[in-house]
C-alpha positions in Angstrom: 0.0 -0.1 0.0 1.1 3.5 -0.8 2.8 5.0 2.3 0.8 8.2 1.5 -2.3 6.3 2.1 -3.9 5.4 5.5 -5.9 2.1 6.1 -8.8 1.4 4.0 -12.2 2.6 5.6 -15.7 1.2 4.7 -17.6 2.9 2.1 -20.2 5.2 3.1 -23.5 5.2 1.1 -25.4 7.9 2.7 -25.0 11.0 4.6 -26.9 12.3 7.8 -26.6 15.1 10.3 -26.1 13.9 13.9 -25.7 16.3 16.8 -24.8 19.2 14.1 -22.2 17.2 12.8 -22.1 15.7 9.3 -21.7 11.9 9.6 -22.2 9.0 7.1 -24.7 6.3 8.1 -21.6 4.2 8.7 -19.8 6.8 10.8 -17.4 8.4 8.6 -16.9 10.9 5.9 -13.9 9.7 3.9 -11.8 12.4 2.2 -8.8 12.5 0.0 -6.5 15.3 -0.2 -4.4 15.8 -3.3 -1.7 18.7 -3.2 2.0 18.6 -4.1 2.9 20.6 -1.2 3.5 18.5 2.1 2.7 21.5 4.4 -0.6 22.2 2.6 -1.8 18.6 3.1 -0.8 18.3 6.4 -2.6 21.5 7.4 -5.7 20.5 5.6 -5.6 17.0 7.1 -5.6 18.5 10.8 -8.2 21.0 10.0 -10.6 18.3 8.4 -9.8 15.6 11.0 -10.7 18.0 13.8 -14.3 17.5 12.9 -16.0 14.2 14.4 -16.8 11.9 11.8 -14.4 13.2 9.1 -11.5 11.0 8.2 -8.5 11.6 5.4 -8.3 8.1 3.8 -5.7 9.0 1.2 -3.3 11.7 0.4 -1.6 12.3 -3.1 1.1 14.8 -4.1 0.5 14.6 -7.9 -2.7 14.6 -10.1 -1.7 11.0 -11.5 -1.4 9.6 -7.9 -4.5 11.1 -7.0 -6.4 9.3 -9.9 -4.7 6.1 -8.5 -5.8 6.8 -5.0 -9.5 7.7 -6.0 -9.5 4.3 -7.8 -8.3 2.4 -5.0 -10.0 4.1 -2.1 -13.1 5.7 -3.5 -13.4 8.5 -1.1 -16.8 10.6 -0.4 -14.9 13.7 -1.4 -11.7 14.5 -3.1 -10.1 17.8 -2.5 -7.8 18.8 -5.3 -5.3 21.5 -5.8 -5.1 22.9 -9.4 -1.5 23.0 -9.8 0.1 19.6 -9.3 3.0 17.9 -11.4 2.5 15.3 -14.1 -1.3 15.9 -14.1 -3.0 18.8 -13.1 -6.1 19.1 -11.0 -8.5 19.8 -13.8 -7.4 16.8 -15.8 -7.0 14.6 -12.6 -10.7 15.7 -11.6 -11.9 14.3 -14.9 -10.3 11.1 -14.6 -11.4 10.7 -10.9 -15.1 11.6 -11.8 -15.1 8.8 -14.5 -13.7 6.1 -12.2 -15.3 7.2 -9.1 -18.6 8.8 -10.1 -20.0 9.0 -6.6 -16.9 11.0 -5.4 -17.8 14.7 -5.0 -15.0 17.0 -6.1 -13.6 20.2 -4.3 -11.0 22.3 -6.3 -8.5 24.5 -4.9 -6.8 27.3 -6.6 -4.8 30.4 -6.3 -6.6 32.1 -9.1 -10.1 32.8 -10.5 -11.1 33.4 -14.0 -14.2 32.7 -16.2 -12.4 30.2 -18.3 -11.1 28.4 -15.2 -14.4 28.3 -13.6 -16.0 27.0 -16.6 -13.5 24.1 -17.1 -13.9 23.3 -13.2 -17.7 22.7 -13.8 -17.1 20.8 -17.0 -15.1 18.3 -14.9 -18.1 17.4 -12.8 -17.0 19.1 -9.6 -19.5 20.7 -7.5 -17.0 22.6 -5.2 -14.4 25.2 -5.8 -12.7 27.6 -3.5 -9.8 29.8 -3.6 -6.7 29.1 -1.3 -6.9 32.4 0.3 -10.4 31.9 1.5 -10.9 31.1 5.3 -10.9 27.7 7.0 -14.6 28.5 7.4 -15.2 28.4 3.8 -13.3 24.8 3.4 -15.2 23.5 6.2 -18.5 24.7 4.6 -17.7 23.3 1.2 -17.1 19.9 2.5 -20.3 20.0 4.6 -22.2 21.0 1.3 -20.5 18.5 -0.9 -21.2 15.6 1.8 -25.0 16.1 1.1 -24.2 16.4 -2.7 -25.0 20.3 -3.0 -22.7 22.7 -4.8 -20.3 25.1 -3.1 -18.5 27.8 -4.9 -16.4 30.8 -3.5 -17.7 34.1 -3.8 -15.6 35.1 -6.7 -16.4 32.2 -8.8 -20.2 32.6 -8.1 -20.0 36.1 -9.4 -18.2 35.0 -12.5 -20.9 32.4 -13.0 -23.5 34.8 -12.6 -22.0 37.3 -15.1 -21.6 34.7 -17.7 -25.2 33.6 -17.3 -26.4 37.5 -17.4 -24.1 38.1 -20.6 -24.0 34.8 -22.5 -27.0 32.8 -21.4 -25.2 29.8 -19.5 -21.6 29.1 -18.1 -21.2 26.7 -20.8 -21.8 29.2 -23.4 -18.4 31.0 -22.7 -16.6 30.9 -25.9 -14.2 28.1 -25.9 -10.4 28.7 -25.8 -7.8 27.3 -27.9 -7.0 24.7 -25.4 -10.3 23.0 -26.3 -8.7 21.9 -29.7 -6.6 19.4 -27.8 -7.8 15.8 -26.5 -7.4 15.1 -22.7 -4.4 12.9 -23.7 -2.8 15.6 -25.4 -3.4 17.9 -22.7 -1.6 15.7 -20.3 1.4 15.4 -22.9 1.4 19.4 -23.0 1.9 19.4 -19.2 4.6 16.8 -19.1 6.5 18.3 -22.1 6.2 21.6 -20.2 7.7 20.3 -17.2 10.8 19.4 -19.2 9.8 15.5 -20.0 11.4 14.1 -23.1 9.2 12.3 -25.5 10.7 9.1 -24.1 10.0 10.0 -20.5 6.4 10.9 -21.6 6.2 7.5 -23.1 7.2 5.6 -20.1 4.8 7.9 -17.9 1.8 7.1 -20.1 2.7 3.7 -21.1 2.7 4.5 -24.7 5.3 3.9 -27.3 8.0 6.5 -28.1 6.7 6.5 -31.5 3.3 7.4 -30.3 4.5 10.0 -27.9 6.2 11.7 -30.7 3.1 11.6 -32.9 1.0 13.2 -30.1 3.9 16.0 -29.9 3.7 16.5 -33.7 -0.1 16.9 -33.7 -0.1 19.2 -30.6 2.4 21.5 -32.4 0.2 21.4 -35.4 -2.8 22.1 -33.7 -1.6 24.9 -31.9 0.4 26.5 -34.5 3.6 26.5 -32.6 7.1 25.3 -33.4 9.2 25.0 -30.2 9.1 23.8 -26.8 9.5 27.4 -25.4 6.3 28.2 -27.2 4.6 25.1 -25.9 5.7 26.2 -22.2 4.3 29.8 -22.7 1.0 28.3 -24.0 1.0 25.9 -21.0 1.5 28.7 -18.5 -1.4 31.1 -20.4 -3.8 28.3 -20.0 -2.9 27.5 -16.6 -2.0 24.0 -17.6 1.4 24.5 -15.3 2.4 27.3 -13.0 4.7 29.9 -14.4 
């Protein structure tokens, strides 16, 4: 078992309130934390486990590890940082939702833009808060998600309301150039932008070097760029990686 994980806990099929606290019928709300900073994970774990009936069942330091942890532990709630190595929180959330559809997603970010909010909603996540928000916001978000209700930071809510007012719905926001890429191509953009070679990308994704190089060529063609430095700038602009 991965040393970052804790012992497997029984799955919790339903949620109820008990003495003002959220609890599952089986007694435990199981939470996964995914963030590449040890101190952040440690702080989140301390805050969450100070609430009776809440248990951090798994921790991950990358998006790829978060996907594997979600498949193994099937948490009730997954708290995901957007900026993680190998696979960012947006792409990881999409994968987690596919393999564990009952897991509610809470996305953490340092930033808030209309494009980012749209992409978060498209992952199926019902929760989004800014890292500068208070501890109270995090707790409120977990409480809401535990009963399958959405919770978005006030900044995100304002963006969504403005998008609906001006464009009809959040999903009507014009798509970015990023949407030209497939999910696999976005994974490869991140890995290449982090300095991985085509061979390293192939090993990480379990594909052949030739397939990796073909993906790389297709990405360059779709984005109309001709160098890795241009690819890195694209990845930073589209919040696939941090500057």
